[in-house]
C-alpha positions as CSV (number, residue, x, y, z in Angstrom):
1,M,-68.4,-8.7,78.6
2,T,-67.2,-7.5,75.3
3,R,-64.1,-7.5,73.3
4,I,-62.6,-4.5,71.4
5,W,-60.7,-5.8,68.3
6,D,-57.6,-4.3,66.6
7,K,-57.7,-1.0,68.6
8,D,-55.0,-0.4,71.2
9,L,-56.8,1.8,73.7
10,P,-55.0,2.6,76.9
11,K,-57.0,0.8,79.6
12,E,-57.2,3.9,81.7
13,R,-58.9,5.8,78.9
14,I,-61.6,3.4,77.8
15,T,-65.0,4.9,78.2
16,V,-68.4,3.5,77.5
17,R,-71.6,5.6,76.7
18,D,-75.2,4.7,76.2
19,E,-77.4,6.0,73.5
20,K,-78.1,9.1,75.6
21,G,-74.5,9.9,76.2
22,N,-74.3,8.8,79.8
23,T,-71.0,7.3,80.8
24,T,-70.7,4.0,82.7
25,A,-67.9,2.3,84.7
26,V,-65.7,0.1,82.9
27,Q,-63.5,-2.8,84.1
28,F,-60.5,-3.9,82.0
29,V,-60.2,-7.7,82.1
30,D,-57.3,-8.7,79.8
31,K,-55.8,-8.4,76.3
32,G,-54.8,-11.0,73.9
33,H,-54.0,-12.0,70.4
34,Y,-56.0,-14.2,68.0
35,W,-55.5,-15.1,64.4
36,G,-53.4,-12.0,63.7
37,H,-55.8,-9.7,65.6
38,D,-55.3,-8.0,69.0
39,F,-58.1,-7.7,71.4
40,Q,-58.9,-6.2,74.8
41,T,-61.8,-7.6,77.0
42,I,-63.8,-5.3,79.2
43,V,-67.0,-5.6,81.3
44,F,-69.5,-2.9,82.1
45,P,-73.0,-2.8,83.5
46,V,-75.9,-2.5,81.2
47,K,-79.4,-1.3,82.2
48,D,-82.9,-1.5,80.9
49,V,-82.3,-4.0,78.2
50,P,-85.6,-5.1,76.8
51,A,-86.4,-8.9,77.1
52,T,-86.5,-9.4,73.3
53,G,-84.3,-6.5,72.2
54,Y,-81.0,-4.9,72.6
55,R,-79.4,-1.6,74.0
56,V,-76.6,0.3,72.1
57,Y,-73.4,1.3,73.9
58,T,-70.4,3.1,72.4
59,I,-66.8,2.3,73.4
60,D,-64.5,5.1,72.9
61,H,-61.1,6.6,73.8
62,A,-61.3,9.3,76.6
63,V,-59.3,12.4,76.4
64,A,-58.2,12.3,80.0
65,P,-57.8,9.1,82.2
66,V,-61.0,7.7,83.5
67,P,-61.0,6.9,87.2
68,T,-61.3,3.2,87.6
69,E,-60.0,2.5,91.0
70,G,-62.4,0.2,93.0
71,V,-64.4,-0.5,89.8
72,T,-64.9,-4.3,89.7
73,F,-67.7,-6.5,88.6
74,P,-67.8,-10.1,90.0
75,A,-67.1,-12.7,87.3
76,E,-70.3,-14.5,88.2
77,S,-72.3,-11.6,87.1
78,W,-70.8,-11.4,83.6
79,R,-73.3,-12.5,80.9
80,T,-72.6,-12.8,77.2
81,N,-74.4,-13.6,74.1
82,S,-71.9,-16.1,72.9
């Protein structure tokens, strides 16, 4: 789960890419406002994260709508570092 701060991306155009440029499915969770800042919350699967490391993903605005119908990730599978 991650938050996108101060960018108003249309939820049907949010795309996530790994460091090799491969895209992955995204589920839009919600949007909100906190201390004068807007945010959007999304979840997406991550793969091959080293036990003591990290993996880099890029969140971007797609030119065309990204198909998300049927893309859901159960809340019990969400993990965060916060």
